[in-house]
C-alpha positions, 0 to 999 in steps of 0.5 A, a space after each residue: 369231881 366235875 372236870 370244869 372245876 379244873 378249868 382256867 383261861 391260858 392265853 395261847 401265847 403262854 405255851 412256851 415254844 422253846 426252852 429258857 436259855 440257859 436251861 436253869 435260866 427259867 423262872 421258878 414259882 414257890 407255892 405254900 398253901 395259905 402263902 401268897 406265891 413267890 417269884 423265883 427263878 430256877 438257881 434259886 433251889 440252892 436256897 430253897 431245898 436245905 441239906 439232908 433233902 433228897 431230889 428223886 429225878 426220872 431217869 428215862 430217856 426219850 426215843 426220838 418216836 415220831 416216825 414218818 413213812 409209807 404204807 404199801 398195799 398191793 400197788 397202792 402206797 400212802 403216806 404215814 406217821 406214827 407216835 409211838 408211845 407205849 412198848 408192848 414187848 421186844 418187837 411191838 409197839 403202840 402208837 397213834 397213828 395219822 391219818 389213821 383211816 388209811 390203815 388197816 390190819 396186816 397192811 405193810 409199812 416202811 418208816 424211814 427218813 431216807 438214809 439207808 434201809 428203812 424200818 419196815 414194820 406191818 400193822 398187827 392191831 387198831 384200836 380207838 382214837 387213832 391208835 395202831 398197835 405195829 410189829 417190826 421186823 426187827 427188835 429188842 436193842 436193834 429196834 431202838 437203834 433203828 428208831 433213833 436213827 430213822 425217828 424226831 423227837 415226838 414234840 407235844 401236840 401243842 408245840 408240835 402244831 405250832 412249829 416243826 421239830 428242830 435239829 436243837 429239840 433232841 438236845 433241849 427235849 432231853 434231860 442232863 440225866 437221862 439214862 434208860 431208853 423207852 419214853 416218848 415224852 420228857 419228865 418235863 421239869 427235869 429239863 430245867 437242871 444242869 450239870 452244876 446245878 446239881 453238883 451244887 445240891 450234892 456240895 450242900 448234902 441234897 442228894 439226887 436218886 433215880 427212879 425210872 418212868 417211861 412217859 407215854 403219849 398218854 400223857 397228852 390225851 384230852 379228857 373226853 369225859 365230864 367226871 373225873 370219876 368215868 375218866 379212864 387213866 393211861 399205864 406208863 412202866 416204871 421201876 425203883 430198886 430196893 437200894 433206892 428206896 432204902 436210901 430214901 427212907 432213910 434221908 426221910 426217916 432223918 428228917 429230909 423231905 422228898 423232892 419229886 422232880 416232875 409228876 412223873 417222879 411223883 406218880 411212880 413214887 405213890 404208887 410204890 407207896 400205896 400198898 403199906 403206906 410207905 415206899 416199897 421197891 417196885 417194877 411193873 406198869 402204873 395206872 395211877 390217877 391222883 385227884 383232890 382228896 388222895 392221900 400223898 404218902 411219900 412225897 413232900 415236895 413238887 417240882 413241876 411245870 405249868 400245865 394245861 386246862 382241866 388236865 390230868 396233870 394239873 388234876 394232881 397238882 390240885 390234890 398236892 397243894 389244893 385245888 384254891 390254892 392252884 387256882 390262884 398259882 395259876 392265875 397269879 402265874 398268868 398274870 406275871 407272863 410264866 411260860 407254861 408246858 414242857 419247855 416253859 417255866 417250873 413250879 415248886 409245890 408244896 404239899 397240903 396237910 392231910 387230915 391223917 398226919 401228924 400233927 
């Protein structure tokens, strides 16, 4: 499909720079194919979800993966910054560098916030579009702790270009159920949940299941092709264990709906369902690219924030509920002042029927 089919006019003023307070006070647009969008709020999930449904959340934890420091080359010094986006091994990360032109292979780096010992690394590889491979002196849990000490929260470029990182972002840009270190971008639909809302849903027999997909900064990369067939999707590491799969499948077999909280949860669930058509345990990288025509096998309902024009995520929601349905929903959201992107409002999307679905 032509990428231009997924374009729309989005006023910059609708890109949220801070989240709603409290976090569950945001608006929620309910979208059902063939019906008019319905304006609700996050607490209305208590009536929009049903006993027997299962919420599937991504429990990845965002690392403060924006690092600043100096490049050392002989007697020369230069300021540089990095956004870590994918772990390669215990000591190695891929990162986007600024300015990348100041870097060469084997350059030494000292990174940090000026407190304590700097984090030392070297440039072990260079790629396209400003990507580099960094090899650190530390590894494993020691490296994770050092990144947490020296790094800043890696806000999306659409926010970071308009304001500096603030202390509150350490809380605002993390879900209340975050547990597994490894993401460099938040699974943002989950930012709307509070402990109380989750407990209220549990009390009405809506189950909560956790999967892990470490969201990478590649999720922010713009499309650079004219046709979706030519796009190379970034990969991200994820895991769904056998016990979680069995509980989700049991809920669905009993008539409950699988409600994915965020596109990351959906991408992992559908990746784990592709081999056999039913959900199976999965561990590894996924580069699944979902566009209209995709046959969804597991997810019935998707909760997701509002995405940018011509983005892979707007393509995903268009595949889920239908392109014309989503164009109409987004037109309604823009006209009614919904707040877009990571810190914005959310939507609850119902899946469009697939020709292969049972009647």
